[in-house]
N, C-alpha and C positions, 0 to 999 in steps of 0.2 A: 483517387488519392495519389499523390506523388510519393516516391520513396523517401525523400527528405521530410515530408510531412508525417509519414508513417513512422519514421525513425524517431522524430521528435515526440509524437504521441506515445510511442512505446516507452520512450525515456521517461516521460512524465508519469506514466502508470507505474513502471518499475521503481522509480526513485520514490514515488509516494508510498508504495508498499514497503520498500526498504526502510524509509523513515519511520513508518508505523512499527515495524519490527524492532528497530532500535529504540524507539520510545517505550515500547512494552517491556523490553529487556531492562532498560534503565529505570523504569518505574518499579518493576519487580525488585531490582537490587536495591532501590532507594527505600522501598517499603520494608525490605528485610533489614536493611541497616538501621532504619528508624526503630523497628521493633526490638532489634538486638541492643543497639547502643543508645537509644533514646533520641530526642529531638524530633522535629516535625518532618513528615514525608516531603512537604514542600521544599524545605531547606535542603534536604538530601537530594531531591530531584534537580534543584537549581544548580548543585555543584557535581551532578553526575555526568561524566563524559558521554556516556551513551544517550542521555536525555538531550544534552546540548547538541551532539552530533545529529541525533534524530531530528531535532527541530531545524537544524541547518539543511539537512537533506530534504526535509519536507518543504522548506522554503524554496529550495532549488526546483523542487518538483512543481510548486505553485507557479513559479515563473515559467517553466517549461509548459505548463498547462495553459497559461495565458497566451504564450506564443503559439501554442497549437490551436487555440480558439481563433486566432487572428487568421489562420490558414485553412482550417477544416471545419465544415459545418458541424454544429453541436449534435445534430441527429446522427452523425457518424462518430464523432469523437466521444460522446458520452458513453455509449454502450461499451467502449473500451475499458472503462472503469471497472467493468465486470471482471476483467483479467486480474485486476488488483485484489479482488476478493479471493480469487483462486490462489494467487501467489501468497496472500497472507495466510490462508488455511494451510497451504503447503509448507511454508516457512514456520508457522506456529507448531505444526507437527514435527517437522524435522530439526529446526534450529532451536525452538523453545521447548521442545518435548511435551507439547500440550496434547491432551487426549482428543481424538476426533472419532466420530462415529460414521457408520455407513450412511446415515442420513446427511451428515455434513458433506460427505464426498459426493453423494447423489445430488444434493442441492447445488453444489459447486459445478458439477457436470451439467446440469440444467442451465446454469448461468452461461456456461461456455457455449452450449448449443444455442442459446439465445443470441449471443454475440455472433456466432457463425451465420445464424439466420438473418440478422440485420445486415451483415456485411454481404451476404448473398443477394439480398434485395437491392443493395446499392449498386451491384454490378450490371444491372439491367438498364 
């Protein structure tokens, strides 16, 4: 895999994870606003800057993913989505202050080990 392809692939994964974190934050805020001030969660979400920004970032990640698939075999590109799981768990714990367990971290570590294993197999 070339450096530009790897960069594009990592951008797709990181922007997808970032978009998910923004969506989660926006939806949490929208639900709290609907509970506190009334109205529907859907309307609150539709007017939430975090939800709108999260959707835009997620759309950019989808475009980057399509460009990646044009250059990188799916059998190599798809395992990189595993990094997204790790990024989301990490951001959920640090940015969103969600509780995680040792099981969550252990499972995330296994996912990363799987990614390293797939990549090591591609080097041969």
